ROSE-541524 format. One record per residue (C-alpha): residue number from 1; x, y, z. Coordinates in steps of 0.2 Angstrom, whole numbers, m for minus. Layout:
N
<n=NUM&c1=X&c2=Y&c3=Z>
...
***
This chain:
158
<n=1&c1=102&c2=820&c3=m720>
<n=2&c1=106&c2=830&c3=m736>
<n=3&c1=124&c2=822&c3=m735>
<n=4&c1=116&c2=803&c3=m739>
<n=5&c1=114&c2=799&c3=m757>
<n=6&c1=102&c2=787&c3=m752>
<n=7&c1=88&c2=785&c3=m739>
<n=8&c1=81&c2=768&c3=m735>
<n=9&c1=64&c2=763&c3=m735>
<n=10&c1=58&c2=747&c3=m728>
<n=11&c1=43&c2=735&c3=m735>
<n=12&c1=34&c2=730&c3=m719>
<n=13&c1=31&c2=709&c3=m719>
<n=14&c1=12&c2=714&c3=m723>
<n=15&c1=15&c2=719&c3=m743>
<n=16&c1=5&c2=734&c3=m750>
<n=17&c1=1&c2=726&c3=m768>
<n=18&c1=m5&c2=734&c3=m782>
<n=19&c1=m13&c2=723&c3=m796>
<n=20&c1=m17&c2=731&c3=m812>
<n=21&c1=m20&c2=722&c3=m830>
<n=22&c1=m26&c2=729&c3=m847>
<n=23&c1=m39&c2=721&c3=m855>
<n=24&c1=m32&c2=707&c3=m862>
<n=25&c1=m24&c2=700&c3=m845>
<n=26&c1=m36&c2=704&c3=m835>
<n=27&c1=m43&c2=684&c3=m835>
<n=28&c1=m24&c2=680&c3=m832>
<n=29&c1=m24&c2=691&c3=m817>
<n=30&c1=m38&c2=684&c3=m809>
<n=31&c1=m35&c2=667&c3=m811>
<n=32&c1=m19&c2=669&c3=m804>
<n=33&c1=m26&c2=681&c3=m789>
<n=34&c1=m38&c2=664&c3=m788>
<n=35&c1=m26&c2=652&c3=m786>
<n=36&c1=m14&c2=663&c3=m774>
<n=37&c1=m29&c2=670&c3=m762>
<n=38&c1=m21&c2=663&c3=m748>
<n=39&c1=m5&c2=673&c3=m749>
<n=40&c1=m13&c2=688&c3=m755>
<n=41&c1=m26&c2=688&c3=m741>
<n=42&c1=m11&c2=692&c3=m728>
<n=43&c1=m8&c2=708&c3=m738>
<n=44&c1=m17&c2=723&c3=m743>
<n=45&c1=m22&c2=724&c3=m761>
<n=46&c1=m26&c2=738&c3=m772>
<n=47&c1=m29&c2=739&c3=m792>
<n=48&c1=m36&c2=750&c3=m804>
<n=49&c1=m56&c2=749&c3=m808>
<n=50&c1=m63&c2=732&c3=m818>
<n=51&c1=m46&c2=723&c3=m813>
<n=52&c1=m48&c2=727&c3=m793>
<n=53&c1=m68&c2=724&c3=m794>
<n=54&c1=m65&c2=708&c3=m804>
<n=55&c1=m53&c2=700&c3=m791>
<n=56&c1=m62&c2=705&c3=m777>
<n=57&c1=m80&c2=697&c3=m784>
<n=58&c1=m68&c2=681&c3=m789>
<n=59&c1=m57&c2=679&c3=m775>
<n=60&c1=m69&c2=687&c3=m760>
<n=61&c1=m53&c2=696&c3=m757>
<n=62&c1=m54&c2=715&c3=m753>
<n=63&c1=m47&c2=726&c3=m765>
<n=64&c1=m44&c2=744&c3=m764>
<n=65&c1=m52&c2=750&c3=m782>
<n=66&c1=m45&c2=764&c3=m789>
<n=67&c1=m51&c2=774&c3=m807>
<n=68&c1=m48&c2=764&c3=m822>
<n=69&c1=m30&c2=766&c3=m830>
<n=70&c1=m37&c2=777&c3=m843>
<n=71&c1=m46&c2=786&c3=m833>
<n=72&c1=m32&c2=791&c3=m822>
<n=73&c1=m30&c2=773&c3=m813>
<n=74&c1=m13&c2=774&c3=m817>
<n=75&c1=m9&c2=789&c3=m811>
<n=76&c1=m18&c2=785&c3=m795>
<n=77&c1=m6&c2=770&c3=m791>
<n=78&c1=9&c2=780&c3=m796>
<n=79&c1=5&c2=793&c3=m785>
<n=80&c1=4&c2=780&c3=m770>
<n=81&c1=19&c2=773&c3=m776>
<n=82&c1=30&c2=789&c3=m773>
<n=83&c1=17&c2=793&c3=m758>
<n=84&c1=26&c2=776&c3=m751>
<n=85&c1=9&c2=768&c3=m749>
<n=86&c1=14&c2=752&c3=m763>
<n=87&c1=26&c2=741&c3=m760>
<n=88&c1=26&c2=730&c3=m774>
<n=89&c1=17&c2=729&c3=m791>
<n=90&c1=8&c2=716&c3=m803>
<n=91&c1=6&c2=724&c3=m818>
<n=92&c1=1&c2=712&c3=m832>
<n=93&c1=3&c2=725&c3=m848>
<n=94&c1=m4&c2=719&c3=m866>
<n=95&c1=14&c2=722&c3=m878>
<n=96&c1=3&c2=714&c3=m892>
<n=97&c1=m10&c2=729&c3=m889>
<n=98&c1=m11&c2=748&c3=m893>
<n=99&c1=m15&c2=756&c3=m878>
<n=100&c1=m23&c2=774&c3=m878>
<n=101&c1=m16&c2=778&c3=m861>
<n=102&c1=3&c2=771&c3=m865>
<n=103&c1=11&c2=788&c3=m858>
<n=104&c1=2&c2=784&c3=m842>
<n=105&c1=8&c2=766&c3=m844>
<n=106&c1=25&c2=771&c3=m845>
<n=107&c1=24&c2=784&c3=m833>
<n=108&c1=19&c2=771&c3=m819>
<n=109&c1=31&c2=759&c3=m824>
<n=110&c1=46&c2=773&c3=m824>
<n=111&c1=40&c2=779&c3=m806>
<n=112&c1=39&c2=760&c3=m800>
<n=113&c1=58&c2=762&c3=m805>
<n=114&c1=61&c2=777&c3=m799>
<n=115&c1=57&c2=771&c3=m781>
<n=116&c1=65&c2=755&c3=m781>
<n=117&c1=47&c2=745&c3=m781>
<n=118&c1=47&c2=727&c3=m787>
<n=119&c1=37&c2=725&c3=m800>
<n=120&c1=29&c2=708&c3=m811>
<n=121&c1=26&c2=711&c3=m829>
<n=122&c1=22&c2=693&c3=m831>
<n=123&c1=13&c2=679&c3=m821>
<n=124&c1=32&c2=670&c3=m820>
<n=125&c1=40&c2=684&c3=m811>
<n=126&c1=23&c2=687&c3=m801>
<n=127&c1=25&c2=668&c3=m795>
<n=128&c1=44&c2=673&c3=m791>
<n=129&c1=40&c2=686&c3=m782>
<n=130&c1=25&c2=678&c3=m772>
<n=131&c1=36&c2=663&c3=m767>
<n=132&c1=51&c2=673&c3=m762>
<n=133&c1=58&c2=674&c3=m746>
<n=134&c1=56&c2=693&c3=m744>
<n=135&c1=36&c2=692&c3=m745>
<n=136&c1=38&c2=683&c3=m726>
<n=137&c1=49&c2=696&c3=m719>
<n=138&c1=53&c2=716&c3=m720>
<n=139&c1=64&c2=723&c3=m735>
<n=140&c1=74&c2=736&c3=m734>
<n=141&c1=76&c2=746&c3=m751>
<n=142&c1=87&c2=760&c3=m756>
<n=143&c1=79&c2=776&c3=m764>
<n=144&c1=90&c2=790&c3=m770>
<n=145&c1=90&c2=805&c3=m757>
<n=146&c1=78&c2=815&c3=m770>
<n=147&c1=80&c2=830&c3=m756>
<n=148&c1=100&c2=830&c3=m758>
<n=149&c1=99&c2=830&c3=m778>
<n=150&c1=86&c2=845&c3=m777>
<n=151&c1=99&c2=855&c3=m766>
<n=152&c1=112&c2=850&c3=m774>
<n=153&c1=105&c2=857&c3=m791>
<n=154&c1=101&c2=870&c3=m785>
<n=155&c1=117&c2=873&c3=m779>
<n=156&c1=125&c2=872&c3=m794>
<n=157&c1=113&c2=885&c3=m805>
<n=158&c1=119&c2=898&c3=m790>
***
């Protein structure tokens, strides 16, 4: 396994979707989830604090809630991505509002890119993702083989 530069990870037919929104974008995400609840009900949903609660209350969909973003929820979602427990993320962040936990937001977006999971940062992209042919079938993604990367770095330091 240390000879391969990449490993293939499969996103199953039922997706694990993280739903995250800053305060100024929560209503948009809740409305979008309500409009798309027939599609979303076939998938596992999770989200940060208030966003997860609002979506669950409005749509009746089960949404696993983590902490609020500023209280560590962004980091919890990031950890789930690393563990392979989140397949894609809809994160409506507010580009016009400063966030006190901006480093956490950037870390979450960075880890999603590192692990090659699809990310929607606006509703247009979320619509494209939800209506993609890949929503109804497994999808294989390529992720850097971090075990090989670490091994190679150690070998260079010797």
